[in-house]
C-alpha angles and dihedrals in degrees: 000000000000115000115241128225106230118214114196132201110206116253097246091061089070084084090069114129089241095303108151123224093256096169091056091043091055091048091049093047092049094048092048090049086058096048100265117132113227142183123201111211104202111154111197135204103221094201105070096169111126103214125149092265091055093049092048091053098038095115091052091050090053092046090052091050092051091051090051090051091054091047091052092049089053092051098057135064103247133157099175127046122190120196125187118218139193119192097261090051097060096105096046092045090051090049090052091051092049093051093047092050090050091060101031107030096175096052116111113230119208123189125199141171139085097308096049088048093056100031111025091158088071086069110023119069138120097276096034126134087218120083099188141012119207111220116212126341112008114212103079095033096046093049091052091046094051089052091048093049091051095045126093095237098051091205096176094161088068093060108094119221104029140108122209140157113257106214092196095053092034092225144097113266125202116191127212124292115281116236113247119239102251095195108060089185088070090062112085124249114268116280103259094170096070100055133060099266092176088061095044093050094048110137105263140152096237106089099041093031114244094357120104108229137148095249141168134196121243131192112220098171145007128226132021127239094207126102103208109168093225095054134075095222095099093051091050089050092048091049092059091041096203135119093226093066094119111065130176131207115232118259088241091057091050093050092050091053093046092049090050092050091047096048098040105033102023096234117176097193141020138196128214101226099189122102103256118018095169097051096119114041097202090055091050093050092048092048092050091048091053092048089058095041091054091045092224107183094214137121120213147181138203146177121255144159119251092237096053095064133060132181094274094050092047091049091052090049092050092049089052094054105274108149102164139034126187115213130191100226096155101167142032103225137054091235093056092045090052092052089055090047091234094152093220137099135222089242091058091046090054093048095048094048090047090052091050091049092049091049095045096245113147115234132212115198120200113203125189128211135174094053124150113286094007113160131195088258089063089059090050090049091052092052092046092052093047090052089050102045094040102208115198089232129016131188121199103204127193112224117244118192103239114189110258099039120109094246090054092049092050103036112020110067087125092062110108134195089260087063095056097087088050091063090079089062101022092145089069090062099049092103101032096043105022093150088067106029109025118082104157118107095221134075100236115135095246098190091053091043094050093045092052093044093049091051096044102045097040089053096047103040115087 
């Protein structure tokens, strides 16, 4: 029997508001396209209602999911296990690796994701439970690595884009940078067959915010050209060191995937989950034209930047079924936006939100507080702008210093590995650990302020 490559979603991601493990699905689809048998291990929690009882038992839910993951690993013939990892998940992913190694000593464990890309030494060392870290995008590298692991020669140094511990040299080895696949259309669709699509298309209010639809998330591009100081996109771009970092799928490819999702899984909406759907106007126009030509009875949403859309683009999107756009507004003054390197102005924010309102497109505004140098006036400016642009939904987010963003690199050398799990709930540590998690230059209780603002402005804005 052919050995399977197991691809694991960490246990805590089971609390996911119906967001599928797209990165693992792409890996699985690409490996299968190239003749490698795979198994996605994505244990779900069917009940996604967040009541008090659920919250009180959250740790038990996650523990149960982890035990089910281990049980599934034990039940299949696998020689290679891939685990995806965000920074706050480092401890739980390491625990998973340790438990897997204790029951299947010969299995090779590969870790991938943003944190392993930036900090492979957190995973790869002489006594590690991890055998390899994939650096950067996974499809090409992981395929080469699987072939190397299963070959007689085991020439790992020839696989671009990995880190491993060389037992002969007694040191960590990082190989050269892997070339990025320029044509995203050549990468297979995600592997829908290996996850619970009925669960992930459950009617919920999370994709099209506040509207219950059978929705699914779609990736239309990879990479982001922006350099926001609170985001890791610039560091990822710098790592690859190429101009062709941002790549877009063709409109035809997107339509084919949407048609498949509609026909096979009966979705009635979809959401483009990448950073900037409307980056290239001609692609947007072509996509909208194809949506209408194919008479797809679907509504959809996306994320965009206020300076990548104009009235004509927004009108075309609306006419093709777009009902919601999420924008990163962040601040309420040009000075504050410049400090964060957003590359946008308040005037452009006003214009774009006005266009959306005139066209009947719902808007979601993300605002960001607790940034370096923030004064009370910045909070007032944020509130004033929100009151003026009238988003349908607004989220006042408290900045957390994720490793890899510019603010972290400049201001967070005192953040230790023990702090990583706290990043998921950094707002709870603003008062007890201000030296690590508070960046604002004022004394406002930010957790209280954000909670009140979220409640007030989401109730009043229509």
